[in-house]
C-alpha positions in Angstrom: -46.5 -29.4 20.4 -45.3 -27.3 17.4 -41.8 -25.4 17.7 -42.1 -22.0 17.4 -39.9 -20.7 14.7 -37.7 -18.0 16.5 -37.7 -13.9 14.3 -35.2 -12.7 11.9 -34.0 -10.2 14.3 -34.1 -13.1 17.1 -32.0 -15.5 14.9 -29.4 -12.9 13.4 -27.6 -12.1 16.4 -24.0 -13.9 16.7 -22.4 -11.6 19.6 -24.6 -11.1 22.9 -23.7 -7.4 24.2 -24.0 -7.2 27.7 -23.9 -3.8 30.1 -21.2 -2.1 30.6 -22.7 -0.3 33.5 -25.1 -1.1 35.3 -27.4 2.7 35.0 -30.0 3.9 32.2 -28.2 6.0 30.6 -30.8 8.6 30.2 -32.3 8.5 33.1 -28.8 9.1 34.5 -29.1 12.9 32.3 -31.6 13.2 33.7 -31.1 13.2 37.5 -34.3 10.3 37.2 -34.8 7.2 38.9 -35.7 3.4 36.8 -36.5 -0.4 38.1 -34.9 -2.5 35.4 -32.1 -2.5 33.1 -32.5 -3.1 29.3 -29.1 -3.3 26.5 -29.1 -3.2 23.0 -28.1 -5.9 20.2 -27.3 -3.6 18.3 -25.7 -0.2 19.4 -24.9 -1.4 23.5 -26.7 1.5 25.1 -28.1 0.1 28.5 -31.3 1.8 28.9 -34.4 1.9 31.8 -37.4 -0.8 30.7 -41.0 -0.5 30.2 -42.0 -0.5 34.7 -39.4 2.3 35.0 -41.4 6.1 34.7 -38.8 7.1 31.3 -39.2 3.8 29.6 -36.1 4.6 27.9 -35.6 1.0 26.5 -38.4 1.2 24.5 -38.1 4.8 23.7 -34.7 3.8 21.6 -36.4 1.2 20.1 -38.8 4.0 18.8 -36.5 6.6 17.4 -33.4 3.9 16.4 -35.5 0.7 15.1 -32.8 -1.4 16.9 -35.2 -4.7 17.4 -33.5 -6.3 20.2 -32.7 -6.0 24.3 -31.6 -8.3 26.7 -32.2 -8.1 29.8 -29.1 -6.4 31.6 -30.5 -7.7 35.2 -28.0 -10.5 36.7 -29.2 -13.9 36.4 -32.0 -12.8 34.0 -31.1 -14.7 30.8 -33.0 -13.0 28.2 -33.8 -11.4 24.6 -36.4 -9.3 23.1 -37.6 -8.9 20.0 -39.6 -5.4 19.6 -40.2 -5.9 16.0 -42.2 -9.0 16.3 -42.9 -8.7 20.4 -41.0 -12.6 20.8 -38.9 -12.8 23.6 -36.7 -16.3 23.5 -34.3 -17.2 26.9 -30.8 -18.3 26.5 
């Protein structure tokens, strides 16, 4: 079995940014709802996932090019790199 190589964006992380509030900052502004939350590992912004109607975390990636998010859901311990479409658990 070959070992998977972790992408440069994931391997460059030295600390984990966690959600300070469990809300999608953009959905709150418009009164929208969300399903799950993701926290940007570059700036710490917490936004909604792709299962949510507005997909703010993905929109944030496209606008900012911040590649990695962590699940902000209690009990979930994983990171996703948008740029390389790679997930790792921690």
